[in-house]
C-alpha positions in Angstrom: -24.9 -88.4 -101.8 -27.2 -85.4 -103.4 -24.9 -82.8 -102.8 -24.1 -83.2 -99.1 -21.1 -84.3 -97.4 -21.1 -87.7 -94.9 -18.4 -88.4 -92.4 -18.2 -92.2 -90.8 -20.1 -91.8 -87.3 -17.3 -93.5 -85.9 -15.2 -90.1 -85.4 -18.3 -88.5 -83.1 -19.6 -91.4 -81.4 -18.0 -94.8 -81.7 -20.5 -97.3 -80.3 -23.9 -95.1 -81.0 -25.4 -96.4 -77.8 -27.4 -93.3 -76.9 -28.9 -92.4 -80.4 -30.5 -95.8 -80.5 -32.0 -94.9 -76.9 -33.2 -91.8 -78.4 -34.8 -94.1 -81.2 -37.0 -95.7 -78.7 -34.7 -99.0 -78.6 -35.8 -101.4 -75.7 -33.1 -104.0 -76.4 -29.6 -103.5 -77.3 -26.6 -105.8 -78.0 -23.6 -103.7 -77.6 -19.9 -104.5 -78.8 -17.5 -103.2 -76.9 -13.6 -102.5 -77.9 -12.4 -102.4 -73.6 -11.6 -106.0 -72.3 -13.0 -105.2 -68.8 -15.8 -102.5 -67.5 -14.5 -99.1 -66.2 -15.2 -100.1 -62.6 -13.3 -103.2 -63.1 -10.3 -101.8 -64.7 -8.8 -100.5 -61.8 -5.7 -97.8 -62.1 -2.6 -100.1 -63.6 0.8 -99.0 -63.0 2.5 -97.3 -65.3 6.3 -96.8 -65.5 6.7 -92.6 -64.6 9.0 -92.5 -67.8 6.0 -93.7 -70.4 3.9 -90.9 -69.0 5.7 -88.6 -70.5 6.0 -90.0 -74.3 3.9 -88.5 -77.0 2.8 -91.9 -78.0 1.7 -93.5 -74.4 -0.5 -90.0 -74.2 -2.1 -90.0 -77.1 -2.7 -93.9 -77.1 -4.3 -92.9 -74.0 -6.3 -89.8 -75.4 -7.8 -92.0 -77.9 -9.2 -94.6 -75.5 -10.6 -91.7 -73.5 -12.5 -90.1 -76.4 -13.2 -93.6 -78.4 -13.7 -96.0 -76.0 -14.5 -94.3 -72.5 -17.3 -92.6 -73.5 -19.7 -95.8 -74.1 -18.3 -97.3 -70.7 -19.6 -94.1 -69.0 -22.9 -94.4 -71.4 -23.4 -98.0 -69.6 -22.7 -97.5 -66.2 -25.6 -94.7 -66.4 -28.0 -97.1 -68.5 -27.5 -99.4 -65.3 -28.6 -96.7 -63.0 -31.1 -95.9 -64.9 -32.5 -99.1 -65.0 -32.3 -99.5 -61.6 -33.5 -96.2 -60.5 -36.6 -97.0 -62.4 -37.0 -100.6 -60.8 -36.5 -99.1 -57.7 -39.3 -96.4 -58.4 -41.8 -98.7 -59.9 -41.6 -101.2 -57.0 -42.2 -98.6 -54.0 -44.6 -96.4 -55.2 -46.0 -98.4 -58.4 -45.0 -98.2 -61.9 -48.2 -95.6 -62.5 -46.0 -93.2 -60.6 -43.8 -92.9 -63.9 -46.6 -91.5 -66.3 -46.6 -88.0 -65.1 -42.9 -87.8 -65.4 -42.3 -89.7 -68.6 -45.3 -86.9 -69.8 -42.8 -84.4 -69.0 -39.9 -85.7 -70.2 -41.6 -86.8 -73.4 -42.6 -83.7 -74.4 -39.0 -82.0 -73.4 -36.8 -85.3 -75.1 -39.7 -86.8 -77.3 -38.8 -90.2 -75.9 -39.5 -91.5 -72.5 -37.6 -92.6 -69.5 -37.9 -96.5 -69.8 -36.3 -99.8 -68.7 -33.6 -101.3 -71.2 -32.3 -104.5 -71.5 -28.9 -105.1 -72.6 -26.3 -107.5 -73.9 -22.6 -106.3 -74.0 -20.3 -108.1 -75.8 -16.6 -107.7 -75.2 -13.4 -108.9 -76.2 -11.9 -111.5 -74.2 -7.9 -109.9 -74.7 -6.9 -106.2 -74.5 -6.7 -105.1 -77.9 -3.8 -102.8 -77.5 -1.4 -105.9 -75.8 -3.2 -108.1 -79.1 -0.8 -105.1 -81.3 1.9 -105.7 -79.4 2.6 -109.2 -79.7 1.5 -109.1 -83.1 3.9 -106.5 -83.7 7.0 -108.6 -81.5 6.1 -111.4 -83.7 6.3 -109.8 -87.3 9.2 -108.0 -86.4 11.9 -109.4 -88.9 9.0 -109.0 -91.3 8.1 -105.6 -90.4 11.9 -104.3 -91.7 10.8 -105.0 -95.1 7.6 -102.8 -95.1 9.3 -99.6 -96.3 10.4 -96.5 -95.1 7.2 -95.0 -93.9 5.7 -98.1 -92.7 8.6 -98.2 -90.0 8.8 -94.8 -88.7 5.2 -94.9 -88.1 5.7 -98.2 -86.2 8.8 -96.6 -84.6 6.6 -93.2 -83.7 3.8 -95.1 -82.2 5.7 -97.4 -80.1 8.5 -94.9 -78.8 8.4 -94.8 -74.8 5.4 -97.2 -74.6 5.4 -100.0 -72.5 5.9 -103.5 -74.3 3.2 -104.7 -72.9 0.3 -102.6 -74.6 0.4 -100.6 -77.9 -2.8 -98.3 -77.7 -2.0 -95.6 -80.0 -0.1 -98.2 -82.5 -3.7 -100.6 -82.2 -5.2 -97.8 -84.0 -2.8 -97.3 -86.8 -1.8 -100.9 -87.0 -3.4 -103.2 -90.2 -0.6 -105.6 -91.2 -1.7 -109.0 -91.7 0.1 -110.1 -88.7 -2.7 -108.1 -86.5 -5.9 -107.8 -88.6 -5.8 -112.0 -88.2 -5.5 -112.7 -84.8 -8.0 -109.8 -84.3 -10.4 -111.2 -86.7 -9.8 -114.9 -84.9 -10.3 -113.5 -81.6 -13.6 -111.7 -82.5 -15.2 -115.3 -83.9 -14.4 -117.0 -80.7 -15.5 -114.8 -78.5 -18.9 -114.9 -80.4 -18.7 -118.8 -80.7 -18.1 -118.5 -76.9 -21.0 -116.2 -76.5 -23.6 -118.4 -78.2 -22.6 -121.6 -76.6 -22.8 -120.2 -73.0 -26.2 -118.5 -74.1 -27.6 -122.2 -75.8 -26.4 -123.7 -72.6 -28.0 -121.2 -70.4 -31.6 -121.4 -72.7 -30.8 -125.5 -72.4 -30.6 -125.4 -68.0 -33.7 -123.1 -67.8 -35.6 -125.4 -70.2 -36.4 -127.8 -67.9 -37.4 -125.3 -64.8 -40.7 -124.7 -64.1 -41.8 -121.2 -65.9 -43.7 -119.0 -64.1 -45.9 -115.9 -64.9 -43.7 -113.1 -64.1 -45.7 -110.9 -61.8 -45.4 -107.0 -61.6 -45.7 -105.9 -58.0 -47.5 -103.1 -57.0 -48.4 -101.4 -53.9 -52.3 -99.7 -53.5 -52.3 -96.1 -54.2 -52.2 -94.2 -50.9 -53.8 -91.0 -50.9 -51.6 -89.8 -48.5 -48.6 -91.3 -50.8 -46.6 -88.2 -52.6 -46.9 -90.5 -55.7 -51.1 -89.8 -55.5 -50.4 -86.8 -55.8 -48.3 -86.3 -58.6 
């Protein structure tokens, strides 16, 4: 375009949360690809024989590069929101002004609370890929030598209940159609849940939110900033 080359941004940042915040977004809707947050995933049991398999290791590396980065950014966002709430409650919202002046000069945008909604798949995509392939294995044998070789390579030594590397490479209809339907169903459930939450809150008395600020005390550290 105009004698310049452009690449898919997903090669660098799969879910560009940080650029959106740098562009001063105050509300973000994030579509994650991990079914569970990083803090809730725990340490799954892995067959020791699988750990030495290249296909298994490469799948985990791709997850770490493309998925875990977003999870870490979400955790930092939660921590930053909590810090800003705590500072405003303990010191007063105006105490952040001198800090943000310095931050704005350095980063071009100040620290602020960002509301966010995270939408996750209700099923593990790697598990879905493995199940889809097993259902279509008889048909997969007729896909040709290259496709069969790719499938055998990506699944060699990988536990039967997951296929992380294969999920990045598998574009057969037997996988993409259930994947699209999973996204649609999760979206429908989210819309229904939000609608019920809105309806249940409509009958309640809505009070005007109050911002509790402490009076500035000259002995308070914030008053000297």
